[in-house]
C-alpha positions in Angstrom: -67.9 41.6 -12.0 -66.4 44.8 -13.6 -67.1 45.5 -17.2 -64.1 45.6 -19.5 -64.0 48.2 -22.1 -61.4 49.5 -24.5 -59.7 52.8 -23.7 -60.8 55.5 -26.1 -57.2 56.3 -27.0 -56.7 52.7 -28.1 -59.7 52.8 -30.3 -58.7 56.2 -31.8 -55.1 55.4 -32.5 -56.0 52.0 -33.9 -58.5 53.5 -36.3 -56.0 56.1 -37.4 -53.5 53.3 -37.9 -55.9 51.3 -40.0 -56.6 54.3 -42.2 -52.9 55.0 -42.6 -52.2 51.3 -43.4 -54.9 51.3 -46.2 -53.5 54.6 -47.6 -50.0 53.2 -47.5 -50.9 50.0 -49.3 -52.8 52.1 -51.9 -49.8 54.4 -52.3 -47.5 51.4 -52.9 -49.9 50.0 -55.4 -49.8 53.3 -57.3 -53.4 54.2 -56.8 -52.6 57.6 -55.3 -50.1 58.8 -57.9 -52.3 61.5 -59.4 -53.6 62.9 -56.1 -50.5 64.6 -54.7 -46.9 65.0 -55.9 -45.6 63.3 -52.8 -47.4 60.1 -53.6 -45.4 59.7 -56.9 -42.5 58.3 -54.8 -42.7 54.7 -53.5 -41.2 55.8 -50.2 -44.4 57.7 -49.4 -46.3 54.4 -49.1 -43.6 53.0 -46.8 -43.8 56.1 -44.7 -47.5 55.7 -44.3 -47.1 52.0 -43.3 -44.5 52.9 -40.7 -46.7 55.6 -39.4 -49.6 53.1 -39.1 -47.4 50.8 -37.0 -46.4 53.6 -34.8 -50.0 54.7 -34.3 -51.1 51.2 -33.3 -48.3 50.9 -30.9 -49.2 54.3 -29.4 -52.7 53.1 -28.8 -51.5 49.8 -27.4 -49.7 51.5 -24.5 -52.8 52.7 -22.7 -54.4 49.3 -23.3 -51.5 47.6 -21.6 -51.7 50.0 -18.7 -55.4 49.4 -18.3 -54.9 45.6 -18.4 -52.1 45.8 -15.7 -54.3 48.0 -13.5 -57.2 45.5 -13.8 -54.9 42.7 -13.0 -53.8 44.5 -9.8 -57.4 45.2 -8.8 -57.4 49.0 -9.2 
């Protein structure tokens, strides 16, 4: 039986997405307001959260392709 492992791109982009999500939540909570002028706006937190979602979806694409290839027997 073949071993199933995660594509490295899925791991990389999911990790980046998790970091962006944590930063976005921290920005919305106001914890990053003194670090950079861009974080003084609430929209910066939303932008980080949207970027986190996009990053996770980017990583999910190679995972879906690998699962389809395994199902076909490649």
